[in-house]
N, C-alpha and C positions, 0 to 999 in steps of 0.2 A: 345454397347461393346468397340468401339473404344473411345468414350466420356471418358467412366469410365478410361480406361489405360492411356490417356492423362491428365485425373484429377489426379490420382494418381501419374504417372511421375512428374507433374509439384510441387504438393504438396511436393514430396521426394527433387527435386532439391531445391526447396524454403528453405525447411529445413535444409538444407547443407549451406545457406546464411545466413540466420535468425538466430543467435543464441539468442534467446529468448523463455522465458518458457511459453509464451501464444501460443495457440495453432493458427496458422497461417490460416487465412481466403482467400480464392480464390473464387472470383467471376467470373461464367461463364455465357457470354451473347456476343448478337452481339450489339456494340454501332455504327453502323452506320444508315442511314435512310432507307438504302435498305430493302427489305423485305427477309427473310430467303428463301436461295436456299432449305433447306430441313427443313420440318416442325417437325422433330421428337425433341422431349425434348423442344419445343417451350414454353411449359409455365414453366419450370426449366429456362428457359433463361429470360422470362419475369421477373419473381419472382425475380433472383439474379439481374438484373438491377434496379427494383422498390427498393431492400434492399439497393444496392450501394447507390442509389440516396437519400436515407433517411438518411444512415449514414453521409453521405456528408452534407447533410444540418444541422446534429446534431452534428458537429463538433465543433461550438461554444459552446453550453453547455456542449460536451466531454471534452472541454480543461478546461472549469471551475471545472468540477467535479475532473478532475485530481488535479488541484491545491487545492481543499479543501481537497484530499487525501493527499495531501504533507503537509498540514498543520496539519493534524490529525499526520503523523508521526513524524512530528517535535515535536508537543507537547508531544507526549510520549518519544520523544529523551530527551527533556528539562526536564520532569518530572523524568526519569530515572537518570539523571546526577545531578540533584539536590539532590535525595536520595542519591546517593552515595558520593557526595560532603559532606554533611551534616553528613552522617554517619560518614565519616573519620574526620570530625572536632569533633565531639563527643566522638572521640576516642583519641584526642590529649589533652593536657594540655596546655591551652592557658594562659598567666600570667593574674595579675590584670589590667595590661595596654593594653591587647589584642595582645599580642605578643606571638608567639609559635617558638622555635628555628627550625633551619635548618635540626638538626639531627633527628626533630620527622617527618618531612617530608620523610626523607629516611627511617624511620622506618616503615612509612605508607606504603611507597612505596615497601618496601622487602614483606611486610605481606599483599600484595594487594590481592592475591586470597583468604586468608581468609576473609577478609573484604567483598569482594565481594559476597561470599556466605553467609554471615550474614546478607548482608543489602537484598539480595533477599528474604531470609526466613522472615525477619523483614518488608519488605515493600511490599512484594508480586509482585515482580517484574518477567517479563517474560525473559527466557534465551535469547530468539532473540531480548530481546531490551537491552541488557548488551553490552555497548563498547568495543571495542577492549582493551585487559586488558594491553599490551605493550605500545599502543599509549597513554592510560590513564596515565599510570606510569610515562612516558617520560613528560606530561605536567604538571603532579604533582610535579616531582622533579624540574620543571622550576618556580615553585611558589617560591617567596621570604620570604614567611612566611604562617604559619597554619591559621592564620588569616584572611587571604584572601578567606577561604572557608565559604561557608555560614552557617549560624545555621539554625537546622531544625523549618520550619514553616508549620504547618498544614492547615492555611488557603491557603497558594499558591499551595499545592498540591490538595485541595479542590477545588478551582477556575480551575485549568488545567482538573480536571475530569470532572466537570460540563461543560465544554466547550467541551469537546471532546464527552460526553454523550447525551448533550442536546442540545447546540448551533449547532454544527457540524450537526446534523441530520436535524434541522431545516432547517440550510443553504441548504444543499443537496434537501430537499424537496422542497424548493423554486426553486432551480435550475432545478429540474426534473419535475415541474408543477404539481406535486401530494400533497395530504395532507398528514399529519403525520400519520393517521390512515392508509391509503391508504400504506405509505412506508414500515410498520411495520405489516401489517396482511395479505396483498394482496397476493395470490398464483398464480403466473405466471404460464403457462402451458409449460412445456418441448417443447423447440424449433424441429422443424422437420429439421433434417440434411440432407446433399446432398444424401446420401445411401438410406435414407426413401424416399426421393421423387423419387428418380430412381426406387424404388419398388411400387411407387404409395401410401405410407402411407400419410393421411391428416391430417393438424395439429388439435390439441386438440381445440374445441369450445372455446370463450372466454366470 
């Protein structure tokens, strides 16, 4: 009973400090060489200590996985910005010499909400991937000419999609030390949480 109270109070206080969407993991164990004074929940203490050691040993792989996720995020951002910029380019009248007046940039900036809605529907972009419209407008107005915007190129988008859908999962599987079929089809049993272990629930066999 005292352990449950301490655990709950600790989680609540840590939650006030760490303002993150992830659930905070608290390890309960004894990290000295002496034997337990009381053997209550000794199995729980041993399991948490082993889990902590395993996570510390996995930190190098975890850092690589985080970098891969950042690469995937950046690839999606690049794809979205390219779709938007090329769509704006198609809306402007570029002269024979590849020039477009500054007035066209102002027109594009003023009608940016409509262009954002059009390109989302045309290219199937997610609302969460769309950039901040005010910041995008500022950068658009800072351009010298409409011709600085890229033209639409389907091959570039296909290469980005292939990288995110095929190459990144392969790289992730290499880091995790599992094969591609295992990565995509293996069903992991639900982990047993702290409260389940207190009640004596055993993890599902693997």
